C-alpha positions in Angstrom: -147.2 -81.6 185.3 -143.5 -82.8 184.9 -140.7 -80.3 185.0 -138.2 -81.1 182.2 -134.9 -79.4 181.5 -134.8 -78.4 177.9 -131.3 -77.1 177.2 -131.0 -75.3 180.5 -134.6 -74.0 180.6 -137.1 -75.8 182.9 -140.4 -76.3 181.2 -143.6 -77.9 182.5 -145.0 -80.7 180.3 -147.9 -83.1 180.6 -147.0 -86.8 180.1 -149.1 -89.9 180.1 -147.7 -90.7 183.5 -149.5 -87.9 185.4 -152.4 -87.7 182.9 -153.1 -91.4 181.9 -155.7 -92.4 179.4 -158.0 -93.5 182.2 -158.1 -90.0 183.5 -158.8 -88.6 180.0 -161.7 -90.9 179.5 -163.1 -89.8 182.9 -162.7 -86.1 182.1 -164.6 -86.6 178.8 -167.0 -89.4 179.9 -170.1 -87.3 179.4 -169.0 -85.6 176.2 -169.8 -86.4 172.6 -166.8 -85.4 170.5 -167.9 -84.3 167.0 -165.1 -84.3 164.4 -165.8 -81.6 161.8 -163.7 -82.2 158.7 -162.2 -85.4 157.5 -159.3 -84.4 155.4 -155.8 -84.1 157.1 -156.1 -84.3 160.8 -159.7 -85.4 161.0 -159.3 -89.1 160.2 -156.3 -89.6 162.4 -157.8 -87.8 165.4 -161.3 -89.4 165.0 -159.9 -92.9 164.7 -157.4 -92.6 167.6 -160.1 -91.2 169.9 -162.5 -94.0 168.9 -159.9 -96.7 169.4 -159.2 -95.2 172.8 -162.8 -95.6 173.8 -164.1 -92.0 173.5 -167.6 -91.2 172.3 -167.0 -89.9 168.7 -169.1 -88.8 165.8 -168.0 -87.4 162.4 -169.5 -84.5 160.6 -169.0 -84.2 156.8 -170.7 -83.1 153.7 -172.9 -85.8 152.2 -171.8 -87.1 148.9 -168.2 -85.8 149.2 -165.2 -88.0 148.8 -164.4 -87.4 152.5 -167.8 -88.7 153.3 -167.1 -91.9 151.4 -163.7 -92.1 153.1 -165.3 -91.8 156.6 -167.7 -94.7 155.6 -164.7 -96.8 154.5 -163.2 -96.1 158.0 -166.3 -97.7 159.7 -168.3 -94.5 160.5 -172.0 -95.4 160.0 -174.3 -92.8 158.4 -177.1 -91.8 160.8 -175.3 -93.4 163.8 -171.7 -92.0 163.9 -171.6 -90.1 160.6 -173.7 -87.0 160.1 -174.1 -83.9 158.0 -171.8 -81.1 159.5 -174.6 -79.1 161.1 -176.2 -82.2 162.6 -172.9 -83.3 164.0 -172.3 -79.8 165.6 -175.8 -79.8 167.1 -175.2 -83.3 168.7 -171.6 -82.7 169.7 -170.6 -81.2 173.1 -166.9 -81.0 172.0 -166.6 -79.7 168.5 -163.2 -80.5 166.9 -163.0 -78.0 164.2 -160.6 -79.6 161.8 -161.4 -78.2 158.5 -158.8 -76.4 156.5 -158.3 -72.7 157.4 -160.3 -71.6 154.4 -162.9 -74.3 155.1 -163.3 -73.0 158.7 -164.0 -69.5 157.4 -166.5 -70.7 154.9 -168.4 -72.9 157.3 -168.3 -70.7 160.4 -171.6 -69.0 159.9 -173.4 -72.5 159.8 -171.4 -73.7 162.8 -171.5 -70.8 165.2 -175.3 -70.9 165.9 -175.0 -74.4 167.3 -172.2 -73.6 169.8 -174.4 -73.4 172.7 -173.5 -72.5 176.3 -171.1 -75.0 177.9 -169.9 -76.7 174.8 -166.1 -76.9 173.8 -164.7 -75.7 170.6 -161.4 -77.4 169.8 -158.8 -76.5 167.2 -155.6 -78.1 166.2 -154.3 -74.8 164.7 -154.4 -71.3 166.1 -155.1 -69.6 162.7 -158.8 -68.9 162.8 -158.7 -67.5 166.3 -155.5 -65.6 166.2 -156.4 -63.8 163.0 -160.1 -63.5 163.9 -160.3 -60.0 162.5 -159.5 -61.5 159.0 -161.3 -64.9 159.4 -164.5 -63.7 161.3 -164.2 -66.7 163.7 -165.3 -65.2 167.0 -166.6 -67.8 169.4 -169.6 -67.1 171.7 -168.4 -66.1 175.3 -170.1 -68.9 177.1 -168.2 -71.8 175.6 -164.6 -73.2 176.2 -162.2 -72.6 173.3 -159.2 -74.9 173.4 -156.4 -76.2 171.2 -154.3 -79.5 171.0 -151.9 -79.3 168.0 -150.0 -82.5 167.1 -146.6 -81.7 165.8 -146.9 -83.7 162.6 -149.2 -84.6 159.8 -152.5 -86.6 160.3 -150.7 -89.5 158.7 -148.0 -89.5 161.3 -150.5 -89.0 164.2 -152.2 -92.3 163.1 -149.1 -94.3 162.2 -147.4 -93.6 165.5 -150.5 -94.5 167.3 -150.8 -97.8 165.6 -147.2 -98.4 166.5 -148.0 -97.9 170.1 -146.0 -94.7 170.3 -147.2 -91.0 170.3 -146.6 -87.6 168.7 -145.7 -84.5 170.6 -148.4 -81.9 170.8 -148.9 -78.3 172.1 -152.1 -77.3 174.0 -153.7 -74.0 174.8 -156.8 -72.4 176.3 -158.2 -69.3 174.6 -161.4 -69.1 176.5 -162.5 -70.8 179.7 -166.1 -70.5 180.2 -166.7 -73.5 182.4 -163.6 -73.6 184.6 -162.6 -76.9 183.1 -161.2 -75.9 179.7 -157.5 -76.8 180.4 -158.3 -80.2 181.8 -160.4 -80.9 178.7 -157.7 -79.7 176.4 -155.2 -81.9 178.0 -157.6 -84.9 177.9 -158.3 -84.3 174.2 -154.6 -84.1 173.5 -154.0 -87.4 175.3 -157.0 -88.9 173.5 -155.7 -88.2 170.1 -152.5 -89.9 170.8 -150.0 -87.3 172.1 -146.8 -88.6 173.6 -146.4 -85.5 175.7 -148.1 -82.0 175.7 -146.4 -78.6 176.1 -148.4 -75.5 177.0 -148.6 -72.5 174.6 -151.2 -70.0 173.5 -153.1 -69.7 170.3 -150.9 -66.9 168.9 -147.6 -68.6 169.7 -148.9 -71.8 168.1 -149.8 -70.2 164.9 -146.7 -68.1 164.7 -144.4 -71.1 165.3 -146.4 -73.3 163.0 -146.5 -70.9 160.0 -142.8 -70.2 160.4 -142.0 -74.0 160.7 -144.0 -74.9 157.6 -142.5 -72.2 155.5 -139.1 -72.9 157.0 -137.2 -76.0 157.9 -140.3 -78.3 157.8 -141.2 -77.8 154.2 -140.4 -74.6 152.5 -136.7 -74.2 153.3 -135.7 -77.9 153.2 -137.4 -78.2 149.7 -135.6 -75.1 148.4 -132.2 -76.4 149.8 -132.8 -79.7 148.2 -133.4 -78.0 144.8 -130.4 -75.8 145.1 -127.9 -78.6 146.0 -129.4 -80.9 143.3 -129.1 -78.2 140.6 -125.5 -77.5 141.5 -124.5 -81.2 141.5 -126.3 -81.7 138.1 -124.7 -78.6 136.6 -121.3 -80.1 137.5 -122.0 -83.3 135.7 -123.3 -85.6 138.4 -126.0 -88.1 137.3 -129.5 -87.7 138.7 -129.1 -90.8 140.8 -125.9 -89.5 142.4 -127.3 -86.0 142.9 -130.5 -87.2 144.4 -128.8 -89.8 146.7 -126.4 -87.2 148.0 -129.1 -84.5 148.4 -132.2 -86.3 149.7 -131.9 -90.0 150.1 -128.9 -90.1 152.5 -130.5 -87.5 154.7 -134.0 -89.0 154.9 -133.1 -92.6 155.1 -129.9 -92.7 157.1 -129.0 -89.4 158.8 -132.3 -87.9 160.0 -133.3 -91.2 161.8 -130.1 -91.1 163.6 -130.5 -87.5 164.5 -134.1 -88.3 165.8 -132.8 -91.2 167.9 -129.7 -89.7 169.3 -129.3 -86.0 168.5 -127.2 -84.0 165.9 -124.1 -84.1 168.1 -124.2 -87.9 168.2 -124.6 -88.0 164.4 -121.6 -85.7 164.0 -119.5 -87.8 166.4 -120.3 -91.0 164.4 -119.3 -89.8 160.9 -116.0 -89.5 159.3 -113.6 -86.7 160.4 -113.8 -85.2 156.9 -117.6 -85.0 157.1 -117.3 -83.7 160.8 -115.0 -80.9 159.9 -116.7 -79.8 156.7 -120.2 -79.9 158.4 -119.2 -77.9 161.5 -117.4 -75.2 159.4 -120.2 -74.8 156.7 -123.0 -75.0 159.2 -122.0 -71.4 160.3 -122.1 -70.2 156.8 -125.6 -71.6 156.2 -126.8 -70.1 159.4 -125.4 -66.7 158.5 -127.0 -67.0 155.1 -130.5 -68.1 156.2 -130.9 -66.2 159.5 -132.0 -63.0 157.8 -134.5 -65.0 155.8 -136.0 -66.6 158.9 -136.3 -63.2 160.5 -138.0 -61.9 157.5 -140.3 -64.9 157.5 -141.3 -64.5 161.2 -141.9 -60.8 160.7 -144.3 -61.7 157.7 -146.1 -64.2 160.0 -146.3 -61.8 162.9 -147.6 -58.8 160.8 -150.4 -61.0 159.5 -149.2 -60.9 155.9 -148.8 -64.6 155.6 -152.3 -65.1 157.0 -153.8 -62.6 154.5 -151.9 -64.2 151.6 -153.3 -67.7 152.7 -156.8 -66.5 152.9 -156.6 -64.6 149.6 -155.1 -67.5 147.7 -157.1 -70.3 149.3 -160.4 -68.6 148.9 -160.1 -68.2 145.1 -162.5 -70.5 143.3 -159.8 -72.0 141.1 -157.4 -72.5 144.0 -157.6 -76.3 143.8 -156.8 -76.3 140.1 -153.9 -73.9 140.5 -152.6 -76.0 143.5 -152.8 -79.2 141.4 -150.7 -77.6 138.7 -148.0 -76.5 141.2 -147.8 -79.9 142.6 -147.7 -81.4 139.2 -144.7 -79.2 138.3 -143.0 -80.2 141.5 -143.8 -83.9 141.0 -142.6 -83.9 137.4 -139.3 -82.0 138.0 -136.1 -84.1 137.4 -135.4 -84.0 141.2 -138.5 -85.7 142.2 -138.7 -88.0 139.2 -135.2 -89.2 140.3 -136.6 -89.6 143.8 -139.5 -91.7 142.5 -137.1 -94.0 140.7 -134.8 -94.3 143.8 -137.7 -95.2 146.1 -138.7 -98.2 143.7 -135.1 -99.4 144.1 -135.1 -99.6 147.9 -135.2 -103.0 149.4 -138.7 -103.9 150.7 -137.4 -104.3 154.2 -134.5 -101.8 154.6 -132.5 -101.8 157.7 -131.6 -98.4 159.1 -128.2 -98.7 160.3 -125.7 -96.4 162.0 -123.9 -95.8 158.8 -121.0 -93.4 158.5 -120.7 -90.5 156.0 -117.8 -91.1 153.7 
């Protein structure tokens, strides 16, 4: 492992230098990796593993849209694409990549085929961390590991095809064979991780649920809506309000932050923008810190997990979700966004632009 200084704290991480793809292939040379679930993470991890030379099969419900999607990606029924139970039987490493609700529903059919020495792999710590609520309790004679890419399945695949990688965490919940950690790292490298940092199942799910509800999705969407509504109420056009709220952030500033850091971005904007951003940053932190503390407490107590299980297990959940997403999509903010995206040049150049 490499020791890296993260803001004054030394942390051990695994990179491709000390754990190259050749080593990962060797560690898993006798394994059949069964990808169970072909929705969000499943396609990216399955395709990346296959392209990297691992022995991969896919398990999916016959006749489903995801079965058809797997076929369109080159998985062959009866050879590399099987019914879920058949895939679990054949697999020695079971990548359990169904949704949290799907994992709960399918667990009774999956568990009997998790025989001694197999490896059960997750990309999210939800099912294991909240096992009292999910009922997902693995047999004691198998390895239980996690490798969690810090991004969507789309990003995992896109960055892989670009020859890059996505950061991932890894963890071991149960080491029955004595080789669980090495297998977890090998799988993390195999699915396309740039580097891996160690965690445990509980920390992974606590940080993940907080992040999704916070700055990654929930908080940023709420802030977008709030600023957009204020600008519109003060007479600004939809185009102006959207560009100043979303477009400039996502197309100009965040790529610069990703490449060089927030301090660099601040240093390379106008003095007016610098001063205002530095002063108002403190106000926004003071306003949102109590909300983030409340959010983390809700995650830690299990309340968020219970709400997720209750909502997602309702028979009409998909219909209700479609309606919520329709309302979001048809809001003026995101209708304006759709119009702005159509006006972007086909080959836009991301430049180190200044904030006026």
